[in-house]
C-alpha positions, 0 to 999 in steps of 0.5 A, a space after each residue: 150247124 145250118 144246112 146249107 144251100 146245097 145239103 148233103 144228104 144226112 145218114 140217119 134213120 129219119 132221113 127222108 130218102 131211106 124213110 122212101 125207100 123203107 116204106 115204099 111197100 107200104 106206101 104203095 099200099 096206102 091211099 092219097 092221105 090229105 093235109 088235114 091227115 097229116 096234122 092229125 098224124 103228127 098231133 098225136 102219132 109219134 116221130 117214125 109215124 108223121 115222118 113216115 106221113 111227111 114223106 107220104 104226103 110229100 110223095 102224093 102232093 102236086 104242091 101247086 099251092 105254097 100254102 100245102 107246103 107250108 102247112 106240111 111242114 109246119 107241122 113236121 117242124 112243130 112234131 121235131 120241136 115237141 119231141 125235141 128232135 135236133 136232128 131230124 129237124 136239121 133233116 127238114 131244114 135241109 130238105 126245106 132248102 133244096 126243095 122251095 126257096 125258104 129266104 121267101 117265107 117268113 113263116 117257114 123261117 120262123 118255124 124253124 127258129 122256133 123249132 131250134 129254140 125249143 131243140 136247145 139249139 140257140 146258135 142255130 138259132 140265132 142264125 137264123 135270126 140273122 139271116 132273115 130279111 123280113 121279121 115278124 112280132 112272131 119271129 122276134 117271139 121265138 128268138 127271145 123265147 129260145 133264149 129265155 128258155 136255153 138259159 140265155 136271159 141276158 140275150 132276151 133283155 139284148 133282144 127286147 131293147 134292139 127291138 125298143 131301138 127298132 120301133 117294133 110294136 110288141 104284141 102280149 105273147 112278148 111279155 111272159 118270155 121277156 119277164 121270165 129272162 128278168 127273173 130268172 136274171 134277178 134285173 127288176 128294174 128292167 121287170 118293173 119298166 116292162 110292167 108299165 109297158 104292159 099297163 101302157 098298152 093295155 095288156 096287163 089284164 091279160 091273164 098270162 101276162 099277169 101270171 108273167 108279172 106275178 112270178 117276176 117279181 116273186 123271182 126278184 125278190 119282190 114278194 110285196 110287188 107280187 101279191 098286190 098285184 095278185 090282190 088287185 085283181 078282181 076275178 080270181 079263176 086262173 089257175 095257172 095265176 094260184 099256181 104262180 103266187 103259191 109257188 112264189 111264196 114257197 120257194 122264198 120261204 114263205 111257208 104259212 103264206 103260201 099255204 094259206 093261198 093254197 087254202 083260199 084257192 081251194 075256198 074259191 072252188 079254183 080247180 087245181 092241177 099237179 103243179 099247184 099242188 107240187 108248190 103247196 107241198 114245196 111250202 111244207 118245209 119241216 116237222 111243224 107242216 106235218 099236218 098240213 102236208 098230209 092234209 094236202 097228202 089227202 086233197 091228192 088222193 081226192 083228186 084226179 093227180 094221184 098217180 102224177 110223177 111230179 106230184 107222188 115226187 114232190 109228197 116223198 119229199 114233203 113227207 122225207 123233211 117232215 122225217 116221216 120215212 114210212 109215209 115217204 116210203 109207202 107213196 114212193 111204192 104206190 108210185 108208177 113210173 118211177 123216175 130218177 128224182 122219184 128214186 134220188 128224192 127217197 135215196 135223199 131222204 134215207 141218208 138224211 135220216 139216218 137210214 143208210 143201210 136202208 139207202 143202199 138196199 134202194 140203191 140195189 134195187 135201182 139197178 135192177 130195174 134197168 135205171 142208170 144211176 146219175 150224179 145225185 144216185 151216186 152222191 148219196 150212195 157214197 154219204 151212206 157208204 161213209 157213214 156205216 163205214 162201209 169201205 167195201 161199199 164206198 169203194 165198189 161205188 168208186 169204181 162206178 164213177 171212174 167207169 162212167 167218168 163221174 169222178 171228175 164231177 167236184 162233187 162227188 170228189 169232195 165227197 169221196 173223200 169224205 166216205 174214204 176219211 170216215 172208213 179210216 181210209 187214209 190212203 185212198 182218201 189220198 188217191 182220192 185227192 190226188 186224182 181231182 182235176 180241179 179242187 175248191 175250197 171243199 175239197 181242201 177242208 175235207 182232205 185236212 179234215 180226214 187227215 185231223 179226224 184220223 189222227 194224222 196232224 202231221 200231214 194236215 199241218 202239211 196240206 193246211 201250209 200248202 193250200 195256204 200257199 196255192 192260194 186256198 181261201 181258208 175259212 172258218 171250218 179249215 181252221 176248225 179242222 186245225 183247231 182239232 189237230 192242235 187238240 191231237 197234239 197238245 200243242 199250245 204254242 200251235 193253237 196260240 199260233 193259229 189263234 192269232 193267224 185268226 185274229 188277224 185274219 178275221 175269222 172269227 165265226 161262233 163255232 171257231 170261238 167256241 173250238 178254240 176254248 174247247 182246245 185251250 181247255 184240252 190243253 189244260 190252259 185254262 186261263 186262256 179258254 177263260 179269256 176266249 170264253 169272255 170274249 165270246 159276245 153271244 155266247 150259244 148252250 155251245 159255248 158254255 157247254 165248251 167251258 164246262 167241259 174245260 173247268 171238268 177237264 181240269 178237276 175244276 169241279 167247284 169253277 164247273 158249278 159255279 160257270 153252272 150257276 151263271 148259266 142259269 142267270 144268263 137263262 141258258 139251259 144246258 143241254 144234253 152235252 152240258 148236262 153230261 160234263 156235269 154228271 160227269 164233273 159230279 161222278 168224279 169227285 163223288 159230289 152226290 148232291 150235285 149230281 141229283 140237282 142235275 138228275 132233278 133239273 133232267 126229270 123235269 126237262 126231259 130223258 134221252 139214253 145218254 143222258 140215262 147212261 150218264 145218270 148211271 155213272 154218275 150214281 155208281 160213281 158217287 157211291 149209290 149203288 141202290 139210285 144208279 141200278 133205280 135209274 138203270 130199271 126206269 129204261 124199258 128198252 135197254 141197249 148195249 152200251 147201257 147194260 155195260 155201265 151198270 155191270 162196271 158199276 157193279 164191278 166197281 162195288 165189288 159186287 161181282 155176282 150181279 155183274 155176272 147175272 146182269 151179262 147171264 141176263 143180256 145174253 137171254 135178251 138177244 144182246 150181244 156183248 162187245 169188248 167194252 161189256 167183256 172188261 166192265 165183266 173182267 173188273 167186276 170178277 177181279 175185285 170180287 176175287 171170282 177168278 174161275 168166272 174171270 177165267 171163262 168169261 175170258 175164255 168165252 170171249 175169244 171163242 164163242 164171240 170171237 173177239 181179240 182182246 184189247 191189251 185192257 183185257 190182257 192187263 184185267 186178266 193178269 189182275 185178276 190172278 195177280 189178286 189172287 196170289 196166282 202170280 207165276 200163272 200170271 207170269 207164265 201167261 205174259 211171257 205166253 201172249 209174245 208180241 201181244 203183251 203190253 206195259 198195262 199186263 206187265 205192269 198188272 203184275 208188278 202191282 201183284 208182287 208189290 202187295 203179295 209181297 215177292 220180290 224176286 219176281 216183282 224185279 224181273 218184272 220191273 227190269 222189263 218194264 222199264 223197257 217198254 214203258 219208260 216214260 211212264 211215272 206210275 210204273 218209276 213209284 212201283 218199283 221204288 216202293 218194291 224196293 223200299 220195302 226191300 230195304 234196298 234204299 240205295 236202289 231206291 234213290 237210284 230209281 228216284 234219280 233216274 225218274 228225275 232225270 227223265 223229269 217224271 213226278 210222281 202224282 200227289 195224293 189227294 183227297 175230296 169230299 162235298 160239304 156245304 155244297 162245294 168241293 174241298 180238296 186236301 193234299 198229304 199234310 195238307 194246312 191250306 184250307 181255311 180251317 185247317 187248325 180245326 181241322 187237323 185238332 179233329 184228326 188228333 182228336 179221332 187218332 187218339 180215340 182210336 189209339 186208346 179204345 180200340 187200339 190201333 197203331 199205325 203201320 209205319 211199315 207201309 210208309 217206303 221212305 228211309 226216315 225215322 219211325 216218329 216220321 213215319 207216324 207222321 207221314 201216314 197220319 197226314 195222308 189226305 183220305 185222314 183229313 179228309 175224313 176228320 173235316 166230314 165228322 168236324 162239318 157234315 150233320 151225325 148220322 149221313 153218310 161222308 163221301 171221299 174220292 182219291 187220287 190214288 190207292 188206298 194204303 192198308 193202314 188207311 184202310 184199318 183207320 177208316 174201319 176204325 172211324 166207321 164203328 167208333 164214330 157211328 158213321 158209315 163211310 164211302 169212299 172211292 180209291 183208284 181201284 174201287 168202292 170201299 162202303 166202311 161201315 160198323 167197322 167191316 168194308 165191303 170190300 172184304 179186305 181184298 184191292 
């Protein structure tokens, strides 16, 4: 409030009465201060010194002349304005009211109004303005300036209109504030009118008026008008003018124009200041402007502005945008008097460039300097904690925000929800959401996404429905989270419901369309995914990749490769994600030629480490271990994931010793193995019969690397013992696990009991397994086979009826082979192939040759069905891998390897059949079954008959 006519003394350190008393000993010793020296003290000194001199001047002067009084008050009010010291300004106002008839002095009233405006007190300035009986153009300019500088541009324009109505003549100093108000409120119409007025008064040639006009046009998004005005000026020697046009282009995203103007300014030898450099550096938007930004940095070094805080901050921001964090840190270290913007720019840079640990360290350094983190600092450190999954650090920052009262900030609240979601702390995430006093649609979107990403699908749906009930704007991003929920629940009904909602509300965007394609594919509805894909008018690479992944996920490899051809026709180059999907498809069905084609494309377009890993896995899955190892050796700096992929490749081909050598070499290189690495190693030991080595590495994982085994590790260890026919030891091990024993471990033991014909133990394990996992069809098949091997057909029928009653079905055996750039699939006794007659004739021919020349006899004991012997023979002869072998011999050139993939374990009879084919038909067979690879050559198998 403004001081009243008889104000009370304000109890402030700088009150006049306090100052008189406090400085009395000093004042008694000082000589009288004249007006000019007092003005000089106010111009040069601090607030403390100025007030002390004011008291001294006031005591020593007789004030016979009003002029001296006006000048004294004017000087001290200007000091308050420059220091934005509102409370001290109010004390001076009170002193003026007490000491002189203020209402008679337009000059002092205007000075007071100006002071209130500069100190951010628009209300007091307006009261002062309204009380003035007489106003000069300076008064109007001060009031308009107060409105503009305090974010009230509409108030400034109202005052301008009032001036025009009252016929008050304008002066050149009126225009900058009014034009700034037009620019801030984006009122181009009013700005153009004022431009016309400036031309009428002949002030369009005044430098600061022209600068304001250029700035106004730029802020109103009329860069053409700003540039035309700039180009019409004959002598462009004013730095502010250049700064205005450079800044205008920079702020509006016209980076090349801004930098071109900066270069032109340099060539014109116009003096540059810190604002020039800041505007030019802001134009360097990304890494495309890296060299230009470094050139500006060089110009800064040659100038006198290198240690300017604003230029330093702009340089850091430029290097951050260009991703040159080393240079950003170097500039940061040289900046003196770092402010919050300096630290926040650096923090943002670290977070944006994935350097989260560095962000945390800088945050601690910032606190060590005594600087209080503000909202921007806290936002950055919460984001860094979330991306690191550092829950403890995130909770500490959360506690800090509560203590400082920052948790009520909407943006901070939203970022806290995201942080807890990334740290998988669902309970704290919900707590942070519930604590928020006000929530926007981002809050709702973030919490729903958090629950969806943490597999709390039902809770995510509940909140989505609550958001609808509360009238929250549902946007495509929120729908994407619900699509993720549908994917997690595998609910096609829910997907269709959400899809219908999207269509009704018109919420379609490309990202959401791609997500719907993806979720239909994940739920196994390829036809819906295809229709959605076809509906997308402007497909991007994600659209194609989503459809590609849909085909791969649902085993439609031919369709995936056909889609790849369509991509090429549409001139769409697959990205890394698409290429990884293609390689996965090639590997899943051992389609080596397609894998090689994709490898060739990658060689032409460029590698990354993820693609190298996918290539290693593809070649290994296609049976070409040599190529997998060559690709692996191509990379100099191997990471743990790549190394694990190679260990797994050795394992699936039965090269356990090579896998162990690679692991030992990895330890020597300082890489620390994780759970996946040990799983691959145990798998390699198991399939190579390296029992002692496998046991040693299982102990190493627990005791040396302190890794708690997963269920998969236990199952692999049981499989290791089971393959060596150490069934009693395996049984004791599973029993000793107690609560840790999982269905996977019991299943591995049951499989070993069947292979080694230990029916007694098998029945014990079978009962345990059905109790633990009654919904797994594979368990019923294992138990059924175990009983069938004992001839217990009544029990077999009971198991099969129980399986049928639960709606479970045995996965049918299926084999794939690549011939003629196409994948051909066969099931047992398949006759659906166009060349089926020729294939079965060829199979009969092969069988007769092997019976005649190799003494081959079908092992009918392996047929676990209660049928006649002759039918058992037919069933064995009709296995899918035999049909695939026959087609391979029929349709591929002599001498080339035949590559086959099968979804189930190869039976012993087919294994013997394949060995004989490789010998008597002189063809290498590479067969991948559910367990491992079999390389059949010259009558032998790489597995050593151990699988």
